[in-house]
C-alpha positions in Angstrom: 97.4 154.8 75.8 99.2 151.9 73.2 101.8 151.5 76.4 99.3 151.4 78.7 97.1 148.6 76.7 100.7 146.3 76.1 102.0 146.7 80.0 98.2 145.6 80.3 98.7 142.9 78.2 102.4 142.0 79.5 100.8 141.5 83.0 98.1 139.8 81.7 100.9 137.1 80.1 103.0 137.0 83.0 100.9 136.4 85.4 99.0 133.4 83.2 102.8 132.0 83.1 103.2 132.4 86.8 99.5 130.3 86.8 100.2 127.4 84.5 103.7 126.7 85.9 102.2 126.6 89.6 99.3 124.3 87.9 101.7 122.0 86.6 104.1 121.4 89.3 101.4 120.9 91.6 100.1 118.1 89.3 103.4 116.9 88.8 103.4 116.2 92.8 99.9 114.6 92.8 100.7 112.2 90.0 103.9 111.5 91.7 102.2 110.8 94.9 99.7 109.0 93.0 101.9 106.6 91.8 103.5 106.5 94.3 100.4 105.2 96.2 99.5 102.7 93.1 102.9 101.1 93.9 101.7 100.4 96.9 98.7 99.5 96.8 99.8 96.9 94.2 102.4 95.6 96.7 99.4 95.3 99.9 96.9 93.3 96.6 99.9 90.8 95.4 99.9 90.3 99.5 96.9 89.7 100.0 96.2 87.4 96.8 99.4 85.3 98.1 97.6 84.4 101.6 94.0 83.9 100.4 96.1 81.2 97.8 97.5 80.0 101.1 94.3 80.0 104.0 92.9 77.9 101.0 95.4 75.2 100.3 95.1 75.3 104.3 90.8 75.0 103.8 91.3 71.8 101.5 94.0 70.0 103.5 91.7 70.1 106.4 88.9 69.3 104.0 90.8 66.2 103.1 91.8 64.8 106.1 88.7 65.6 107.8 86.9 63.4 105.0 89.5 60.0 105.7 
């Protein structure tokens, strides 16, 4: 009976270890993908800010020109 219990505990420990390792690997992949996506979003937002600044400058020039 003790041997059977030890075997069951060993089985549970091994399965739990495999499950945790799988979850950690999956989590790592998701974090890496999220990091890549965040970097891409940052680059796009920087481009948007640059373009908005350019449009704002053009609008100010047009406004000045129309007052002259």
